[in-house]
N, C-alpha and C positions, 0 to 999 in steps of 0.2 A: 287289590284283589276283591269286588263287593259279594258280601255273601245276606243271604238270608236269615233271617233268626232260625227258623221249623231247620235250615240245612245244621247251624253250626251246634245246635243240641241236639238234634239225631248224631252229630259225630262226634260232638258227650260222651250218648250210653252206650252209645258203639267201642268208643278207650275204656270208659269204668265198666258197662259189660267182659267186656278184656281183659279189664285188671284184677275182676272180682274171680275171672273163672281160674286167672293162669294163677292167682293166693292157695282158690278150692284142690285144683288140680294135685298143685305140690305138696301141699297141706293132707290127701289124699294119698299119696307116694305117686300118683299116675303120670307124674312129668320129674325129674332130677330137677336142682336147685340151677342148672345154669340154665337152663330152658326159660323158664317160669322166671332170673332177673332177663333174660333179654327180651320177653315179653315184655314182660314192666319198665324197661328200657326206652321201649319205643310207642307203650301205648301211653304212659301216665305222662309226661309234657304235651303227647297230645289230647289228653282229656281235658290237664289243668287251663291249655289257652285257649279249647272250644270251650270253655266252662267260661273263661274269663271274657273271650267275645263274644259269648249267644246273652252274657248279663248286655254289654257293652252294643248288641246288633237294635238296632231301629227294629220295629212293626211291618216297617211299610215295603215292599220291594227288596233292592236291596242297596246291601250300604256297606260304611267300610269302616268296621271297629276298630274306637280310640282306646287302650289300656291305659292311658298313660303314661308319665315318667318315674 
């Protein structure tokens, strides 16, 4: 799958935003723990993978980012 660096960076920022907002809402008592955990279980891996992909993606056009083994 080819990705542009800017697209993957946007995915990172959306995932990071979801993690921060979910944590903030839980600490303010607006959502229960299971809802916060469900959001973090989905958003955190996406955030980390997109961060690695944005570091490894090329600047031009589409690229197939490779993290390594």
